[in-house]
N, C-alpha and C positions, 0 to 999 in steps of 0.2 A: 446618657441613655440613647440619644440620637446617634452618637458615634458607635455605640455597641450594635445598634440595629443596622447601621451602614456596613459595619464589618461583617456581621452575620449574612447580610444580603450579598455582599461580595463573595464570601466563601461559598454560599449556596449556589451562586451563579457559576463559579469556577468548578464546583463539584458536578454540576449538570452538564458540563462540556469536557468530558475526559480527553477527547482528541486534542484539545488545546494544550494538554500536558505532555502529549506524546512527542517523542523525538522525531526527527525527520525520517522520511521513508528511505533515504539513502542507505546503502549497505548491501550485505549478502543475505539472501533469503532462500530457504529450503522447503520443499514440499515433503509430505509423508510418502510420496511415490519416488523419492530419490532425485527429483529435479532441483535445479538451482538457478537463480538469477542474481544479478548484481546491478544495483542502481547507483549512479554517480551523476547527480544533476540531471540533465536532459539525456544522458546516455544510459543505455541498459544492455546488459549481456543477457540475452533471452535463453530459454532452455536448450535451444539448438546450438548454442555457443556463439552465434552471431552477435555483434555489437551494433546497435541501431539507435537512432534518435527517437524520442517520444515526447509527450507533453508532461512536464514536471510541475508538480505542486508540492509544497513541503510535506503534505500529508496524503498525497495521492499521485498516481502516475498512470498514464494511458499510452498505448502504442498499437500500431497496426503491424502484425507480423508480415514479413516480406514473402514474396512469391516463393513457393516451394516449402514453406514452413508448415508443420502439421496444423497450426492454428490459422493458416491463411484464410482470409475472408471474415475473420472476427476482428473486433476491437477488444483488446485486453485492458481491463480497468483494474488497477490495484489501489486499495484503500487501506491506510494505516489505521488499525483498530486500537492498538496500544504500542508501547515501545518494542515489543517482541513479536507482534502478530499483524499480518496483513490479510485482507480478503481479496481473493483473485476471482474476477468475474469475466466470463466470455460473453460478448454481446454481438449479435448478428441481426441486422435489419430491425434494430430497436428492441429486440427481445433478449432478455438475459438468459443465457444458457447455464452451463456448469458453473458452480461456485465452489471454491476450494479455500481452505485456510492454510496459510504458509507461516513459518516462524523464522526468526533470525537463525542463521547457521552459526554453529560453534559459540553458543551463548555461554558466557562465564559470569559468575556473580562475584 
């Protein structure tokens, strides 16, 4: 009985944390507006095509767009929601601006 309760508790805890099941944020991501990015560890190819360094976490990524980039002055924060979806946030002076949902490019099942 105790073993069954422990197993149920374990599964309930895992179900409550879906991001723990998600794959890494690395890969190619596309927006509904036709933009794309590619993340490989601490490197990212941003929508302008430049490859820059950012702060990499297995389930998130942040970067500051370089001078001249349309998003210059923002911090871009990407969060993995599930294996196929990220949330894109633009942050300036501590305020969250535009939020967008991106999906993996060329998903095959």
